[in-house]
Structures are given as C-alpha cells and as structure tokens.
SEPAZA-491855 format. One record per residue (C-alpha): residue in one letter; y, x, z. Coordinates in steps of 0.2 Angstrom, whole numbers, plus 5000, padded with zeros to 4 digits. Each point is the difference from the previous one (the first is absolute). Layout:
<tidrens>
aYXZ...
</tidrens>
This chain:
<tidrens>
m500050015002h501750064993t501549965011v501349854996l501750034998d501249875001s501549974993r500950085015a499050154998l500450024982n501749975001r500150155014a499050124990t501049954983l501950055011a499150165006r499750054982q501249954992l501350085012l500749865007l499349975016e501050175005r501250104988a499250144996e500650195002l499650044982p500950074986v500449914986l498850094987d498649965017a500449825001v499949964982r498450094995h499149925018l500649834992g499350034983g501649964992l501449865003q500249884988a501650014993q500449894983e501749935011p500550194999q501149995020e498549925007p499050175007f501350065010t500149855010g498250015001l500250195007w501049945012s499149905006r498650095002l500950195005r501050065014a501750064994f499749974981d501250074988p500349944985a500450164993a498450085005l499149854986d501350044987a499650215000l498249974998l500349904985t501250124993g499050135005r498549934992q498850005015v500249805002v499949904982r500249834995t498649944987h499049844996l498450025011m498949895012r500149824993r500850044984t502049995011v501050165003h499850095014l500650165011l498750154999a499650155006a500050124985g498550075004d499149815002v500849924983l499150174993a498249995010w499949814996r500949944984s498250034987r499249885012f501449864998d500150044981a498849844993m500949875015l501650034994r499550024981q499049815005r501449925008v501250064986v499049914989g499649865006t501849965002y500250034983r498349974991r500749934985e501550114994l498750145002e498849954991g499550154986v501150105009d499150185001f500350075017a499750184996e501050024986l501449905011a499750125015a500250144987a501549944992g501049965017r499350175008a500950094982v501549915003l500250045017a499850204996d501350035001g500549995018e501249885000p499749815011r500049854992s500149865007m498549884994g501049904989e500550144990l498350084998a499549834994r501250034986a499450164994v498449954996a500449834996d500150044978r498350045003w499449835011p501349884995a498949845004p499950035021g501650005002p501250145015r499349935015p498250014997l500150134992g501350095014e498749935014l498750074992l500550174997v500750035016a498949905012a498550034996l499750144983i501250125006p500050075018s501749995006a501450005013q501449925000l501550145004p501750015010p501049935005r498849834998g499549965016l501350125011w501049915014r501349904995a499950064983k499749874985a499550094983g498749944987v498350064997r499850124994n498450094994l499150155000p498050064999l499550055015a499350194993a501650034994w501149945016l498750095013g499550134989r498249955003d498949874990v499149885010e498250075005p498549914991l499049895006d498550075013p498249964990e499450025019d501149885004g501050095015a501849934997g499249825004r499450055017a501550085002l500949844994v499049915013r500050125016r502249994996y500049815000l499150005013a501150115011a501649904996f499349834999g498249955007p499149945007a499849914986a498749914986t499750064983a500849864995d501550055008l500050184993r499949924982a501449905005w501050175003s499550084986g499649904985l498650094997a498049924997g499350165000l499950065016p498449925012a498950164992a501250115009v499949875016k497950025001a500150184997l501350005018r499149875007d499150115014e501650095005l501149845004a499949875015v499549834997f500849855006r500049804998d501849884999e499849845005r499249914983g498750145001r500750094987e499450185003l501650145002l499950184998d501050135007l500150195004p499050035016d501650085010a501349924994p501249905013r499349815006p501349975011d499749875015p500449834993e501249975013t501150164997p501849964998a500549974982p501950044998v501349884988r500050094983f500849974984l499150004983p500650044982a499549884987f498250034992d499650095015n498250094999a499449965019i500149814992l499650024982g498550155004y498649865004d499349854993d499649915018r501850025007s499849885014r500150155010i502050024998i500449834992d499749825002d499249914983v501249904999h501350144999r499050094989g501149974985l501450105008s499250174998v499749984980a501849914998g501050165004e500549935018r500450155014v499349935016v500050045018l498550045011v500149925018d498750045011g498950084983r500149834991v501249944985s501249895009a501650014990t501150034986w501350124999t501550034983a501450115004d501749984991d501750105002d499950015017t498849895011v498250014999t499449805002v498249965007r499249834997p498749985009l498349884996r499749965018p500849975016l500650165009a499750025016k501950075009a499150185004e499550014980r501549944994d500950135011a498850124994v500249964980t501950025001e500150155010e498950084983g500849914989g501450085007a499550174999l499649954982a501649944995a500550175005f498850094991l500549904985s501850015001a500149835003g501150005015a500249845008g498149995008c498749864998v500349825003v498249915004t500349814993r499149885010l498549904992
</tidrens>
C-alpha cells in the first residue's frame, strides 16, 4: 500500500518546490534552472514570478542573464514561450522537436499541406545565416516567393517555433522594456547548437527528474501537461526503482524524488502574488492541489492570481498607481490584512506606488 497524500499535503509540497512557501536565497539563474524555466509569453510576467519566489530579487539580475546569453526566451514546453537556462535549452530542445512541429501543423494543417519541411527549414536557415535577427513575419516573407500559398503566419510560426530552434533576443523580455520579437537561431545566439537526442533516453530521464524536483509529487499526466510531450513513459519506467510512489485521494499514482521536500500539511503558507500563466498552476493536469475546479479557467485566461493559505483565492491587476485585488471567496480580516501587506510590497516593486486595494466580494 502506498501513502495517500491529500490535497493539502500536495499543496504544501508544491509550494515548497515552487519556492512559494518561503522566499529562497538563490541566484536568479539557479532559480530559473530549478523551476525548469518560467512561462514567459507575456514578457514582464516572469519578473513578478521571481519577485514572489526570491529574497531581494533585482530585475537587473535577470536582464543581465538575458543580455549575457545565460537565460534564453524560446518556444519549448507546450509550444509556449519560456525563459530557460541556456544549458537546459540546448540539452532539452531535440526532445521537443516532434511535439513543436505537431502543434504548429495541427493549427495550420490546411495551409501547410504539401510544404516540404526540410526544404523550408533549409531556406529559413539560409536567410538567417547573415546573423541578422528577424521577426517571424520578416522571416516568412523572405521565403514566401517559394511557398506563397500558406501565408506569412503559418510559415513564420513553423519556422520559428518548430523547425529552427530559435531565441527571442533582448530587448524583448527585459525589465519595463517594450520591444517586438526578433529571432536568431540558438546556435548563433549561444555559440553552440542543440544537443542531439540521446538514443539511450538519458535526456528523458533527466527531464523527468527535473520536473519532479520542481513539481512533485506528480502523476505522469501532470508531467505530460507541463511538457506537452507524450513520449516520456519509457523514461518514467526506467526511473521507477529510483522514485518514491504515493497515491492521491482519487487513487492516482504519484511519483517523486525520494529526498525531495514534502512539508507537514499544517505548515503555514504566506500570501503570494502569481503572474499570468504561472507554471505553479499550469504545470499540472490535475490542478486541484492549488486551484478549485470552478476557477480552473482563470489559469488559462491569463488572470494573475493571489494565493491565500496556498490556494488561488483572488485575482489581481496593477494600473499606474495601485495593485487591486478581487477576492474569489470571503477573506477573513487576518487574510485581508496579509493580502494588503503583500500587495503593497508588490506595488512598490512594480513602482505602482499607491499600494494595494482589496475589493469586496
């Protein structure tokens, strides 16, 4: 019989792994590595995500990593843009190639019918060989004379998100910067090409370990939801003897690293403000450990959320001078006070200035 972990136990484990139970004394690069990247299609959101996780987080530290080519913006998990450590991108990208192609083709199947992907990739690489970063549209238009039928959007997405492993270059993604997307092949930006897929599946096992370190205990369905990959069962099977096994209250098998933190379920959880599309929520198929099913849609709609006692209990927005919190349930006075205090600190970080306002239900 395996130990059953209830929702609260899973919640506290998730908060600990996600650096949300206690702000970590970690360098920014180590935090990005530990988290397996941060979802970043909204360029400013990772700054709030790291502020909520790290002590004395300085946005300039992340800017320096991006301009110094140690952290990269690229399409990877679930075909969404993530911030990842450069070494992780190079080690993992080959494993995601097929999924990235399938997801783009699934969106533009009719438009891309008859296109030879190998020829298209070669043409795109030839355009980028001059070392000049290009937008998706510019790259698509440069090859459109050969493939006029699909249109620039399908060609551009296929080239940048799938066929040519690419980085989105700064100033895109820098603190308070507003800049369009300019792409360059990872090999040109980082000075190294992506690593080939390990025939022994070593990269798959490493990816599973890294996921469990940041998200465990978790089911294989959770791993698939985070990565977008369906091809990891062999890696999981190869690791089984090294992993701890639990059950959740639904009877699902949960896997974990044996020595990873699983705090006492009664451990107090501080208020935390999460950015849009935070992987603490999106990194699971079953998100009930952190968000009620009735509110699940918030996590895919781009709403920023507030954790109270470890669970999504409010949404928040920021305008020129105020962070505004809208509760999803009645908050006790102590909870409201804690939200106001943390929201005020966030307002100061964002330079919103006036503090935090918690609206009534």
